[in-house]
C-alpha positions as protocol buffer text, in pm:
chain_id: "A"
residue {
  index: 1
  type: UNK
  ca { x: 5089 y: -4061 z: 1517 }
}
residue {
  index: 2
  type: UNK
  ca { x: 5039 y: -4406 z: 1674 }
}
residue {
  index: 3
  type: UNK
  ca { x: 5343 y: -4596 z: 1811 }
}
residue {
  index: 4
  type: UNK
  ca { x: 5320 y: -4960 z: 1923 }
}
residue {
  index: 5
  type: UNK
  ca { x: 5572 y: -5060 z: 2188 }
}
residue {
  index: 6
  type: UNK
  ca { x: 5618 y: -5426 z: 2305 }
}
residue {
  index: 7
  type: UNK
  ca { x: 5667 y: -5425 z: 2682 }
}
residue {
  index: 8
  type: UNK
  ca { x: 5601 y: -5792 z: 2746 }
}
residue {
  index: 9
  type: UNK
  ca { x: 5514 y: -6098 z: 2541 }
}
residue {
  index: 10
  type: UNK
  ca { x: 5156 y: -6069 z: 2655 }
}
residue {
  index: 11
  type: UNK
  ca { x: 5073 y: -5700 z: 2636 }
}
residue {
  index: 12
  type: UNK
  ca { x: 5126 y: -5431 z: 2375 }
}
residue {
  index: 13
  type: UNK
  ca { x: 5098 y: -5067 z: 2451 }
}
residue {
  index: 14
  type: UNK
  ca { x: 4994 y: -4807 z: 2198 }
}
residue {
  index: 15
  type: UNK
  ca { x: 5117 y: -4457 z: 2251 }
}
residue {
  index: 16
  type: UNK
  ca { x: 4910 y: -4189 z: 2078 }
}
residue {
  index: 17
  type: UNK
  ca { x: 5110 y: -3874 z: 2024 }
}
residue {
  index: 18
  type: UNK
  ca { x: 4932 y: -3545 z: 2043 }
}
residue {
  index: 19
  type: UNK
  ca { x: 5039 y: -3182 z: 2067 }
}
residue {
  index: 20
  type: UNK
  ca { x: 4969 y: -3199 z: 2442 }
}
residue {
  index: 21
  type: UNK
  ca { x: 5184 y: -3512 z: 2495 }
}
residue {
  index: 22
  type: UNK
  ca { x: 5124 y: -3886 z: 2462 }
}
residue {
  index: 23
  type: UNK
  ca { x: 4849 y: -4111 z: 2592 }
}
residue {
  index: 24
  type: UNK
  ca { x: 4930 y: -4479 z: 2645 }
}
residue {
  index: 25
  type: UNK
  ca { x: 4653 y: -4731 z: 2590 }
}
residue {
  index: 26
  type: UNK
  ca { x: 4692 y: -5104 z: 2660 }
}
residue {
  index: 27
  type: UNK
  ca { x: 4573 y: -5362 z: 2409 }
}
residue {
  index: 28
  type: UNK
  ca { x: 4583 y: -5742 z: 2421 }
}
residue {
  index: 29
  type: UNK
  ca { x: 4872 y: -5896 z: 2231 }
}
residue {
  index: 30
  type: UNK
  ca { x: 4795 y: -5990 z: 1876 }
}
residue {
  index: 31
  type: UNK
  ca { x: 4477 y: -5780 z: 1859 }
}
residue {
  index: 32
  type: UNK
  ca { x: 4428 y: -5452 z: 1680 }
}
residue {
  index: 33
  type: UNK
  ca { x: 4328 y: -5139 z: 1862 }
}
residue {
  index: 34
  type: UNK
  ca { x: 3950 y: -5078 z: 1856 }
}
residue {
  index: 35
  type: UNK
  ca { x: 3841 y: -4836 z: 1587 }
}
residue {
  index: 36
  type: UNK
  ca { x: 3717 y: -4495 z: 1691 }
}
residue {
  index: 37
  type: UNK
  ca { x: 3357 y: -4420 z: 1596 }
}
residue {
  index: 38
  type: UNK
  ca { x: 3328 y: -4192 z: 1293 }
}
residue {
  index: 39
  type: UNK
  ca { x: 3291 y: -3823 z: 1366 }
}
residue {
  index: 40
  type: UNK
  ca { x: 2941 y: -3686 z: 1355 }
}
residue {
  index: 41
  type: UNK
  ca { x: 2874 y: -3491 z: 1033 }
}
residue {
  index: 42
  type: UNK
  ca { x: 2829 y: -3119 z: 1089 }
}
residue {
  index: 43
  type: UNK
  ca { x: 2472 y: -3012 z: 1137 }
}
residue {
  index: 44
  type: UNK
  ca { x: 2314 y: -2869 z: 826 }
}
residue {
  index: 45
  type: UNK
  ca { x: 2282 y: -2491 z: 837 }
}
residue {
  index: 46
  type: UNK
  ca { x: 1944 y: -2369 z: 725 }
}
residue {
  index: 47
  type: UNK
  ca { x: 1971 y: -2110 z: 447 }
}
residue {
  index: 48
  type: UNK
  ca { x: 1890 y: -1755 z: 549 }
}
residue {
  index: 49
  type: UNK
  ca { x: 1535 y: -1653 z: 469 }
}
residue {
  index: 50
  type: UNK
  ca { x: 1522 y: -1424 z: 165 }
}
residue {
  index: 51
  type: UNK
  ca { x: 1449 y: -1061 z: 235 }
}
residue {
  index: 52
  type: UNK
  ca { x: 1093 y: -946 z: 183 }
}
residue {
  index: 53
  type: UNK
  ca { x: 1022 y: -784 z: -151 }
}
residue {
  index: 54
  type: UNK
  ca { x: 955 y: -424 z: -57 }
}
residue {
  index: 55
  type: UNK
  ca { x: 944 y: -103 z: -257 }
}
residue {
  index: 56
  type: UNK
  ca { x: 917 y: 264 z: -165 }
}
residue {
  index: 57
  type: UNK
  ca { x: 588 y: 387 z: -311 }
}
residue {
  index: 58
  type: UNK
  ca { x: 513 y: 732 z: -166 }
}
residue {
  index: 59
  type: UNK
  ca { x: 724 y: 1011 z: -18 }
}
residue {
  index: 60
  type: UNK
  ca { x: 599 y: 1320 z: 163 }
}
residue {
  index: 61
  type: UNK
  ca { x: 906 y: 1541 z: 182 }
}
residue {
  index: 62
  type: UNK
  ca { x: 752 y: 1891 z: 190 }
}
residue {
  index: 63
  type: UNK
  ca { x: 425 y: 1895 z: 387 }
}
residue {
  index: 64
  type: UNK
  ca { x: 226 y: 2210 z: 456 }
}
residue {
  index: 65
  type: UNK
  ca { x: 217 y: 2132 z: 827 }
}
residue {
  index: 66
  type: UNK
  ca { x: 460 y: 2338 z: 1029 }
}
residue {
  index: 67
  type: UNK
  ca { x: 793 y: 2175 z: 1114 }
}
residue {
  index: 68
  type: UNK
  ca { x: 1076 y: 2262 z: 1348 }
}
residue {
  index: 69
  type: UNK
  ca { x: 1391 y: 2105 z: 1486 }
}
residue {
  index: 70
  type: UNK
  ca { x: 1182 y: 1907 z: 1734 }
}
residue {
  index: 71
  type: UNK
  ca { x: 876 y: 1844 z: 1515 }
}
residue {
  index: 72
  type: UNK
  ca { x: 889 y: 1656 z: 1186 }
}
residue {
  index: 73
  type: UNK
  ca { x: 581 y: 1561 z: 983 }
}
residue {
  index: 74
  type: UNK
  ca { x: 736 y: 1392 z: 679 }
}
residue {
  index: 75
  type: UNK
  ca { x: 647 y: 1031 z: 602 }
}
residue {
  index: 76
  type: UNK
  ca { x: 734 y: 742 z: 371 }
}
residue {
  index: 77
  type: UNK
  ca { x: 517 y: 459 z: 241 }
}
residue {
  index: 78
  type: UNK
  ca { x: 650 y: 108 z: 174 }
}
residue {
  index: 79
  type: UNK
  ca { x: 463 y: -163 z: -16 }
}
residue {
  index: 80
  type: UNK
  ca { x: 506 y: -539 z: 9 }
}
residue {
  index: 81
  type: UNK
  ca { x: 501 y: -650 z: -356 }
}
residue {
  index: 82
  type: UNK
  ca { x: 587 y: -1011 z: -272 }
}
residue {
  index: 83
  type: UNK
  ca { x: 351 y: -1303 z: -249 }
}
residue {
  index: 84
  type: UNK
  ca { x: 386 y: -1364 z: 125 }
}
residue {
  index: 85
  type: UNK
  ca { x: 326 y: -1162 z: 438 }
}
residue {
  index: 86
  type: UNK
  ca { x: 636 y: -975 z: 554 }
}
residue {
  index: 87
  type: UNK
  ca { x: 736 y: -891 z: 910 }
}
residue {
  index: 88
  type: UNK
  ca { x: 958 y: -583 z: 914 }
}
residue {
  index: 89
  type: UNK
  ca { x: 1107 y: -648 z: 1259 }
}
residue {
  index: 90
  type: UNK
  ca { x: 1469 y: -529 z: 1242 }
}
residue {
  index: 91
  type: UNK
  ca { x: 1441 y: -383 z: 892 }
}
residue {
  index: 92
  type: UNK
  ca { x: 1582 y: -35 z: 847 }
}
residue {
  index: 93
  type: UNK
  ca { x: 1449 y: 280 z: 686 }
}
residue {
  index: 94
  type: UNK
  ca { x: 1726 y: 522 z: 593 }
}
residue {
  index: 95
  type: UNK
  ca { x: 1769 y: 854 z: 418 }
}
residue {
  index: 96
  type: UNK
  ca { x: 2076 y: 966 z: 231 }
}
residue {
  index: 97
  type: UNK
  ca { x: 2167 y: 1302 z: 84 }
}
residue {
  index: 98
  type: UNK
  ca { x: 2182 y: 1458 z: -260 }
}
residue {
  index: 99
  type: UNK
  ca { x: 2561 y: 1448 z: -251 }
}
residue {
  index: 100
  type: UNK
  ca { x: 2592 y: 1093 z: -109 }
}
residue {
  index: 101
  type: UNK
  ca { x: 2257 y: 928 z: -175 }
}
residue {
  index: 102
  type: UNK
  ca { x: 2372 y: 574 z: -91 }
}
residue {
  index: 103
  type: UNK
  ca { x: 2525 y: 665 z: 247 }
}
residue {
  index: 104
  type: UNK
  ca { x: 2261 y: 669 z: 522 }
}
residue {
  index: 105
  type: UNK
  ca { x: 2263 y: 992 z: 721 }
}
residue {
  index: 106
  type: UNK
  ca { x: 1960 y: 886 z: 927 }
}
residue {
  index: 107
  type: UNK
  ca { x: 1848 y: 537 z: 1018 }
}
residue {
  index: 108
  type: UNK
  ca { x: 1537 y: 398 z: 1184 }
}
residue {
  index: 109
  type: UNK
  ca { x: 1503 y: 32 z: 1286 }
}
residue {
  index: 110
  type: UNK
  ca { x: 1143 y: -82 z: 1237 }
}
residue {
  index: 111
  type: UNK
  ca { x: 967 y: -283 z: 1505 }
}
residue {
  index: 112
  type: UNK
  ca { x: 708 y: -559 z: 1484 }
}
residue {
  index: 113
  type: UNK
  ca { x: 514 y: -451 z: 1175 }
}
residue {
  index: 114
  type: UNK
  ca { x: 347 y: -715 z: 958 }
}
residue {
  index: 115
  type: UNK
  ca { x: 254 y: -624 z: 601 }
}
residue {
  index: 116
  type: UNK
  ca { x: 31 y: -857 z: 395 }
}
residue {
  index: 117
  type: UNK
  ca { x: 99 y: -926 z: 26 }
}
residue {
  index: 118
  type: UNK
  ca { x: 20 y: -608 z: -163 }
}
residue {
  index: 119
  type: UNK
  ca { x: -12 y: -419 z: 166 }
}
residue {
  index: 120
  type: UNK
  ca { x: 145 y: -87 z: 255 }
}
residue {
  index: 121
  type: UNK
  ca { x: 310 y: 41 z: 571 }
}
residue {
  index: 122
  type: UNK
  ca { x: 365 y: 410 z: 641 }
}
residue {
  index: 123
  type: UNK
  ca { x: 653 y: 528 z: 860 }
}
residue {
  index: 124
  type: UNK
  ca { x: 639 y: 877 z: 1005 }
}
residue {
  index: 125
  type: UNK
  ca { x: 972 y: 1053 z: 1040 }
}
residue {
  index: 126
  type: UNK
  ca { x: 864 y: 1240 z: 1353 }
}
residue {
  index: 127
  type: UNK
  ca { x: 701 y: 1126 z: 1674 }
}
residue {
  index: 128
  type: UNK
  ca { x: 337 y: 1022 z: 1687 }
}
residue {
  index: 129
  type: UNK
  ca { x: 256 y: 1348 z: 1868 }
}
residue {
  index: 130
  type: UNK
  ca { x: 392 y: 1550 z: 1574 }
}
residue {
  index: 131
  type: UNK
  ca { x: 105 y: 1430 z: 1353 }
}
residue {
  index: 132
  type: UNK
  ca { x: -178 y: 1493 z: 1595 }
}
residue {
  index: 133
  type: UNK
  ca { x: -453 y: 1716 z: 1463 }
}
residue {
  index: 134
  type: UNK
  ca { x: -351 y: 1676 z: 1097 }
}
residue {
  index: 135
  type: UNK
  ca { x: -627 y: 1431 z: 1009 }
}
residue {
  index: 136
  type: UNK
  ca { x: -384 y: 1163 z: 897 }
}
residue {
  index: 137
  type: UNK
  ca { x: -437 y: 793 z: 971 }
}
residue {
  index: 138
  type: UNK
  ca { x: -226 y: 631 z: 1239 }
}
residue {
  index: 139
  type: UNK
  ca { x: 98 y: 512 z: 1083 }
}
residue {
  index: 140
  type: UNK
  ca { x: 254 y: 168 z: 1119 }
}
residue {
  index: 141
  type: UNK
  ca { x: 562 y: 315 z: 1291 }
}
residue {
  index: 142
  type: UNK
  ca { x: 719 y: 646 z: 1392 }
}
residue {
  index: 143
  type: UNK
  ca { x: 1091 y: 716 z: 1376 }
}
residue {
  index: 144
  type: UNK
  ca { x: 1061 y: 980 z: 1649 }
}
residue {
  index: 145
  type: UNK
  ca { x: 1312 y: 1216 z: 1487 }
}
residue {
  index: 146
  type: UNK
  ca { x: 1341 y: 1531 z: 1695 }
}
residue {
  index: 147
  type: UNK
  ca { x: 1657 y: 1697 z: 1567 }
}
residue {
  index: 148
  type: UNK
  ca { x: 1690 y: 1690 z: 1190 }
}
residue {
  index: 149
  type: UNK
  ca { x: 1466 y: 1677 z: 884 }
}
residue {
  index: 150
  type: UNK
  ca { x: 1520 y: 1351 z: 699 }
}
residue {
  index: 151
  type: UNK
  ca { x: 1407 y: 1457 z: 354 }
}
residue {
  index: 152
  type: UNK
  ca { x: 1537 y: 1776 z: 201 }
}
residue {
  index: 153
  type: UNK
  ca { x: 1333 y: 1985 z: -40 }
}
residue {
  index: 154
  type: UNK
  ca { x: 1604 y: 1987 z: -308 }
}
residue {
  index: 155
  type: UNK
  ca { x: 1641 y: 1613 z: -364 }
}
residue {
  index: 156
  type: UNK
  ca { x: 1729 y: 1322 z: -142 }
}
residue {
  index: 157
  type: UNK
  ca { x: 1737 y: 943 z: -113 }
}
residue {
  index: 158
  type: UNK
  ca { x: 1518 y: 695 z: 74 }
}
residue {
  index: 159
  type: UNK
  ca { x: 1597 y: 326 z: 120 }
}
residue {
  index: 160
  type: UNK
  ca { x: 1447 y: 23 z: 289 }
}
residue {
  index: 161
  type: UNK
  ca { x: 1716 y: -219 z: 410 }
}
residue {
  index: 162
  type: UNK
  ca { x: 1723 y: -563 z: 567 }
}
residue {
  index: 163
  type: UNK
  ca { x: 1838 y: -624 z: 924 }
}
residue {
  index: 164
  type: UNK
  ca { x: 2204 y: -629 z: 811 }
}
residue {
  index: 165
  type: UNK
  ca { x: 2175 y: -296 z: 634 }
}
residue {
  index: 166
  type: UNK
  ca { x: 2164 y: -435 z: 280 }
}
residue {
  index: 167
  type: UNK
  ca { x: 1953 y: -223 z: 48 }
}
residue {
  index: 168
  type: UNK
  ca { x: 1628 y: -388 z: -65 }
}
residue {
  index: 169
  type: UNK
  ca { x: 1494 y: -84 z: -250 }
}
residue {
  index: 170
  type: UNK
  ca { x: 1617 y: 272 z: -285 }
}
residue {
  index: 171
  type: UNK
  ca { x: 1466 y: 580 z: -445 }
}
residue {
  index: 172
  type: UNK
  ca { x: 1677 y: 884 z: -527 }
}
residue {
  index: 173
  type: UNK
  ca { x: 1433 y: 1162 z: -605 }
}
residue {
  index: 174
  type: UNK
  ca { x: 1476 y: 1513 z: -739 }
}
residue {
  index: 175
  type: UNK
  ca { x: 1249 y: 1816 z: -712 }
}
residue {
  index: 176
  type: UNK
  ca { x: 1268 y: 1928 z: -1073 }
}
residue {
  index: 177
  type: UNK
  ca { x: 1158 y: 1767 z: -1399 }
}
residue {
  index: 178
  type: UNK
  ca { x: 1148 y: 1488 z: -1503 }
}
residue {
  index: 179
  type: UNK
  ca { x: 1047 y: 1422 z: -1141 }
}
residue {
  index: 180
  type: UNK
  ca { x: 710 y: 1563 z: -1030 }
}
residue {
  index: 181
  type: UNK
  ca { x: 741 y: 1931 z: -938 }
}
residue {
  index: 182
  type: UNK
  ca { x: 533 y: 2014 z: -632 }
}
residue {
  index: 183
  type: UNK
  ca { x: 655 y: 2371 z: -556 }
}
residue {
  index: 184
  type: UNK
  ca { x: 557 y: 2387 z: -188 }
}
residue {
  index: 185
  type: UNK
  ca { x: 205 y: 2265 z: -264 }
}
residue {
  index: 186
  type: UNK
  ca { x: 209 y: 2010 z: 20 }
}
residue {
  index: 187
  type: UNK
  ca { x: 179 y: 1722 z: -226 }
}
residue {
  index: 188
  type: UNK
  ca { x: 345 y: 1388 z: -178 }
}
residue {
  index: 189
  type: UNK
  ca { x: 497 y: 1208 z: -474 }
}
residue {
  index: 190
  type: UNK
  ca { x: 346 y: 867 z: -554 }
}
residue {
  index: 191
  type: UNK
  ca { x: 477 y: 571 z: -748 }
}
residue {
  index: 192
  type: UNK
  ca { x: 237 y: 437 z: -1012 }
}
residue {
  index: 193
  type: UNK
  ca { x: 352 y: 87 z: -1103 }
}
residue {
  index: 194
  type: UNK
  ca { x: 341 y: 21 z: -1478 }
}
residue {
  index: 195
  type: UNK
  ca { x: 176 y: -313 z: -1565 }
}
residue {
  index: 196
  type: UNK
  ca { x: 415 y: -598 z: -1632 }
}
residue {
  index: 197
  type: UNK
  ca { x: 725 y: -428 z: -1490 }
}
residue {
  index: 198
  type: UNK
  ca { x: 919 y: -509 z: -1174 }
}
residue {
  index: 199
  type: UNK
  ca { x: 821 y: -239 z: -922 }
}
residue {
  index: 200
  type: UNK
  ca { x: 1167 y: -253 z: -761 }
}
residue {
  index: 201
  type: UNK
  ca { x: 1325 y: -123 z: -1081 }
}
residue {
  index: 202
  type: UNK
  ca { x: 1030 y: 71 z: -1222 }
}
residue {
  index: 203
  type: UNK
  ca { x: 1029 y: 306 z: -923 }
}
residue {
  index: 204
  type: UNK
  ca { x: 1377 y: 425 z: -1021 }
}
residue {
  index: 205
  type: UNK
  ca { x: 1226 y: 596 z: -1325 }
}
residue {
  index: 206
  type: UNK
  ca { x: 1083 y: 944 z: -1255 }
}
residue {
  index: 207
  type: UNK
  ca { x: 818 y: 903 z: -1527 }
}
residue {
  index: 208
  type: UNK
  ca { x: 648 y: 645 z: -1301 }
}
residue {
  index: 209
  type: UNK
  ca { x: 595 y: 899 z: -1023 }
}
residue {
  index: 210
  type: UNK
  ca { x: 320 y: 1156 z: -995 }
}
residue {
  index: 211
  type: UNK
  ca { x: 235 y: 1443 z: -763 }
}
residue {
  index: 212
  type: UNK
  ca { x: -63 y: 1398 z: -532 }
}
residue {
  index: 213
  type: UNK
  ca { x: -352 y: 1637 z: -580 }
}
residue {
  index: 214
  type: UNK
  ca { x: -725 y: 1654 z: -528 }
}
residue {
  index: 215
  type: UNK
  ca { x: -788 y: 1424 z: -827 }
}
residue {
  index: 216
  type: UNK
  ca { x: -581 y: 1126 z: -715 }
}
residue {
  index: 217
  type: UNK
  ca { x: -537 y: 1166 z: -341 }
}
residue {
  index: 218
  type: UNK
  ca { x: -697 y: 1282 z: -20 }
}
residue {
  index: 219
  type: UNK
  ca { x: -665 y: 1637 z: 98 }
}
residue {
  index: 220
  type: UNK
  ca { x: -555 y: 1694 z: 456 }
}
residue {
  index: 221
  type: UNK
  ca { x: -628 y: 2060 z: 517 }
}
residue {
  index: 222
  type: UNK
  ca { x: -343 y: 2122 z: 760 }
}
residue {
  index: 223
  type: UNK
  ca { x: -96 y: 1888 z: 596 }
}
residue {
  index: 224
  type: UNK
  ca { x: -135 y: 1856 z: 219 }
}
residue {
  index: 225
  type: UNK
  ca { x: -227 y: 1591 z: -37 }
}
residue {
  index: 226
  type: UNK
  ca { x: -143 y: 1221 z: -21 }
}
residue {
  index: 227
  type: UNK
  ca { x: -268 y: 866 z: 12 }
}
residue {
  index: 228
  type: UNK
  ca { x: -76 y: 723 z: 309 }
}
residue {
  index: 229
  type: UNK
  ca { x: -158 y: 352 z: 317 }
}
residue {
  index: 230
  type: UNK
  ca { x: -329 y: 351 z: -23 }
}
residue {
  index: 231
  type: UNK
  ca { x: -235 y: 372 z: -390 }
}
residue {
  index: 232
  type: UNK
  ca { x: -315 y: 667 z: -617 }
}
residue {
  index: 233
  type: UNK
  ca { x: -643 y: 503 z: -718 }
}
residue {
  index: 234
  type: UNK
  ca { x: -748 y: 455 z: -356 }
}
residue {
  index: 235
  type: UNK
  ca { x: -685 y: 79 z: -350 }
}
residue {
  index: 236
  type: UNK
  ca { x: -563 y: 25 z: 7 }
}
residue {
  index: 237
  type: UNK
  ca { x: -433 y: -277 z: 195 }
}
residue {
  index: 238
  type: UNK
  ca { x: -245 y: -156 z: 500 }
}
residue {
  index: 239
  type: UNK
  ca { x: -11 y: -311 z: 752 }
}
residue {
  index: 240
  type: UNK
  ca { x: -178 y: -485 z: 1045 }
}
residue {
  index: 241
  type: UNK
  ca { x: -41 y: -237 z: 1295 }
}
residue {
  index: 242
  type: UNK
  ca { x: -202 y: 52 z: 1109 }
}
residue {
  index: 243
  type: UNK
  ca { x: -570 y: 135 z: 1150 }
}
residue {
  index: 244
  type: UNK
  ca { x: -833 y: -7 z: 922 }
}
residue {
  index: 245
  type: UNK
  ca { x: -864 y: 152 z: 582 }
}
residue {
  index: 246
  type: UNK
  ca { x: -1043 y: 483 z: 598 }
}
residue {
  index: 247
  type: UNK
  ca { x: -1409 y: 438 z: 505 }
}
residue {
  index: 248
  type: UNK
  ca { x: -1496 y: 550 z: 156 }
}
residue {
  index: 249
  type: UNK
  ca { x: -1691 y: 870 z: 130 }
}
residue {
  index: 250
  type: UNK
  ca { x: -2060 y: 795 z: 81 }
}
residue {
  index: 251
  type: UNK
  ca { x: -2189 y: 845 z: -270 }
}
residue {
  index: 252
  type: UNK
  ca { x: -2470 y: 1092 z: -283 }
}
residue {
  index: 253
  type: UNK
  ca { x: -2793 y: 923 z: -385 }
}
residue {
  index: 254
  type: UNK
  ca { x: -3004 y: 1090 z: -648 }
}
residue {
  index: 255
  type: UNK
  ca { x: -3364 y: 1148 z: -544 }
}
residue {
  index: 256
  type: UNK
  ca { x: -3614 y: 912 z: -690 }
}
residue {
  index: 257
  type: UNK
  ca { x: -3778 y: 1035 z: -1007 }
}
residue {
  index: 258
  type: UNK
  ca { x: -4114 y: 1199 z: -956 }
}
residue {
  index: 259
  type: UNK
  ca { x: -4410 y: 1004 z: -1089 }
}
residue {
  index: 260
  type: UNK
  ca { x: -4551 y: 1139 z: -1413 }
}
residue {
  index: 261
  type: UNK
  ca { x: -4863 y: 1347 z: -1382 }
}
residue {
  index: 262
  type: UNK
  ca { x: -5177 y: 1183 z: -1513 }
}
residue {
  index: 263
  type: UNK
  ca { x: -5289 y: 1315 z: -1849 }
}
residue {
  index: 264
  type: UNK
  ca { x: -5567 y: 1577 z: -1837 }
}
residue {
  index: 265
  type: UNK
  ca { x: -5891 y: 1474 z: -1991 }
}
residue {
  index: 266
  type: UNK
  ca { x: -5973 y: 1680 z: -2302 }
}
residue {
  index: 267
  type: UNK
  ca { x: -6280 y: 1893 z: -2282 }
}
């Protein structure tokens, strides 16, 4: 509130009332108080960057390699199905339970892992040392779990979340039909994306998953079957922190045909 008080014929005083008291400002008689400059508009807030489009594409929940309370050799593959490179810094990989699949019982915050469009990143549940000697490629990240198995052999849930914990993609798998039945064979289960469908919803359907075997995956003698970092057909584009794609096995060359023998002259 502004109050104008005449103290003399020459000078007017304006008293500006505020919650902290009043401030008296002198102004020449007959002249209005100078206008205050308009307040600066609030700075525009940049919209939050959309979360990367990621899907869970392969789960190794029952490997043949020995496991214990301090040694886990499970792993999970994530694919970037978006059109731009994705940095997973701060993203979270979680596992649930059969009873409460949406509630994370374990959580791993991923570090500086960059995944190109169409690329795949593999996260090992255990420490890097747990996978030594198994013939597997180096993974993009290791959760370093040393107390509990993440993925149970009677059904579980796996989710990739953004830095705030919001689910980007979640797979709740079972170990009986219609999900692939692996029966302690050491096979991973792989998502085979149907053409024309959104992978983020298609991987909820068990008919789009298959068990790894010698016909569609690599065999790791001490670990089982799987294609960590590659699809079921062997098409691989891996995260930049993972090693280069494993070289293809050389195709055996057939020996050159023997030259035909010259015809024998007739006697």
